[in-house]
N, C-alpha and C positions, 0 to 999 in steps of 0.2 A: 419335147414338157415345156417349153418357153410357149410355145401357141397355146397350151392349157390354162398357163398363167393367165394369157394375155384374154382370154374366152372369159375365165373368170373374175378378171379384172372390170371386163366390160358388164358381166351378169351382173357384179356387186353394185356398179354406178347404176347401171339400170334400173337396178330393184330400189334403189336409195330414192333415184328420181321419181319413180313411179309411185312412191310411197309420201314423199313430199308434195307432190301433186295430188294425191288423194286428200292429204291434210287441209291443202290450201280448197279446194274443190269444198270440202266439208265445212270449212270454216267461213265459204264465200256465200251460204244458206243461211236465210233469215232466220230459219228454226230449224230444229232437227225433232223430229218424233223421237221421244223416248219413254221408257217407262218408268218412274220414279220409286225407287224401293228405300231409299235412305238420303237423308239429307247430304248434302256436297259429293253426292254420287259423282257429279262431273268431275271432281277433282280426280277422282280415282280411274276415271276414264281417260283423263289427261295422262295420269301418271302411267296407265298402262301404254297407251297410244305413243308414249314418246319413249317409253321403255323398250320398244318395238323400234324405232327412229335409233335410238342407241346403239343398237345391235347392228342395224345397216348402215349405219356410217361409219363405225367400228370395222366393219369386213369392207368395206368403199375404201378408208382411209389407209388400211393395213398394209394396201398393196405399195403406197409411196411414202408410208413411214416406217421405220424398222425400230427406233427406241420407244420400247412400251410406255414410258411416263410420256412423252410427247404426243404418242397415239391417243393416250388417253385425255389429254388435255385438249388436242383439235378435235377429238372426237365430241367432248362434252363440250366446248365453246360452239360448235357447229350447230348440236340441238338446241342449245340454251339461246343463241341467237335467232336460230330458225324459229324457235316458239316464242320471243319477243316480237319478230317480223310477224308472226300469224296473229298473235294478239293486237299490233297493230293494225293490221291488215282488217280486222274484225271492228276496227273504230268505223269505217266507210260503210259498214253493212248494216240496213236497217234490222232494228231488233236484235242486234249484237250489241254488245259492251266490251272494254278492254278492262281484264281483270287479272291484277299482279299473282292472286292465289292462282289461278291458272297456269300462268308461266313458271311459277316455284314449281307446281305440280309436275311441269313437263319438263323441268330441269331435273327437279329429283327421281322422278321416271327412267330418263337418259341416264344420270347419273349412277344409279342402282345398275341398271344391265351393263354398263360401261364398267362398271367395276368387279361384275361377275365375269365379264370377259377378262378383263386384266388378270384377276385372278387364275383363273384358268389358264391365260397363257403363260403366266411366270411359273404355274405348277409345271406346264408342260410343253417348251417352248417351241416345239414341233408339230404343236397339233394343227391338222390343216383347217378346222374352221373357225381356229379364232387366230 
């Protein structure tokens, strides 16, 4: 059983790392083709993207942190800092700019998904996925 937990820990860490790399690669583009359906659509995209990052961060850090409050704060801090670094990174990319509202959407999206994970965990502490 210990071997399975180790493999799951590596898997969760690998998926988080790959998703962070994907965010970095997308942010490194001078422009991304997108069909605009409504104003501020990019904020919704940021929210969804970082909601996924929040889930992946929670799953990764749960192997190391057992206290649910600490796990919540660590996951949220990781996602928020990564979002801030992502915005800073865009400052160096032609045709991209730093937008604090993007960072707020990142933090909100991750905060929402991490909150859901925490609620599920509090209701069922033995849940294997969370």
